C-alpha positions in Angstrom: 0.0 0.0 0.0 1.4 3.4 -0.9 1.6 6.3 1.5 -0.9 9.1 0.9 0.7 12.5 0.4 -0.7 16.0 1.1 -3.1 17.5 3.6 -6.0 15.2 4.3 -8.1 18.1 5.4 -7.6 20.1 2.2 -10.9 21.5 0.9 -12.7 21.0 4.2 -14.1 23.9 6.2 -12.1 25.1 9.1 -13.7 24.4 12.5 -15.4 27.3 14.2 -13.3 29.2 16.7 -15.2 30.9 19.4 -14.3 34.5 20.2 -13.1 35.4 23.7 -14.5 38.5 25.4 -12.4 41.7 25.4 -11.2 43.3 28.6 -13.8 46.0 28.0 -16.6 43.4 27.8 -15.3 41.7 31.0 -15.3 45.0 32.9 -18.7 46.0 31.7 -20.1 42.6 32.8 -18.4 42.9 36.2 -19.8 46.4 36.7 -23.3 45.2 35.5 -23.7 48.0 32.9 -25.9 48.1 29.9 -24.8 50.1 26.8 -27.2 52.9 27.9 -25.3 53.3 31.2 -21.7 53.2 29.8 -21.2 57.0 29.6 -22.6 57.6 33.1 -20.2 55.2 34.9 -17.3 56.9 36.6 -15.5 53.6 37.1 -15.7 52.7 33.4 -14.6 56.2 32.4 -11.5 55.9 34.6 -10.6 52.5 33.3 -11.1 53.7 29.7 -9.0 56.7 30.2 -6.1 54.6 31.6 -6.4 51.8 28.9 -7.6 53.7 25.8 -4.4 53.0 23.9 -4.0 49.4 24.7 -7.5 47.8 25.0 -10.6 47.8 22.8 -13.1 50.5 23.7 -16.0 51.4 21.4 -15.3 54.4 19.2 -18.6 56.1 20.0 -17.8 56.0 23.7 -14.3 57.5 23.2 -15.9 60.3 21.1 -18.6 60.9 23.7 -16.0 61.4 26.5 -13.6 63.3 24.2 -10.7 60.8 24.5 -8.1 60.7 21.8 -6.3 57.5 21.0 -2.6 57.4 19.9 -2.5 55.1 16.8 1.2 54.2 17.3 1.2 53.8 21.1 4.1 51.9 22.7 4.3 51.3 26.4 7.5 52.5 28.0 9.7 49.7 29.3 
């Protein structure tokens, strides 16, 4: 019997990979906030101000608070 060559999974669909929640989503869930209450939460605002350059935060929320994001941000070592 000859050895089969190549990828045996070629042409098959890739398995579904579930997405993990972002740090923002974890914090919102911990604070028990709904999207309507995001802008009125002082804890969330403080966290977003401190982490706006390194974590995902919805753009509409950043605009509402007037936070600017540095596109080429690098943490100091």
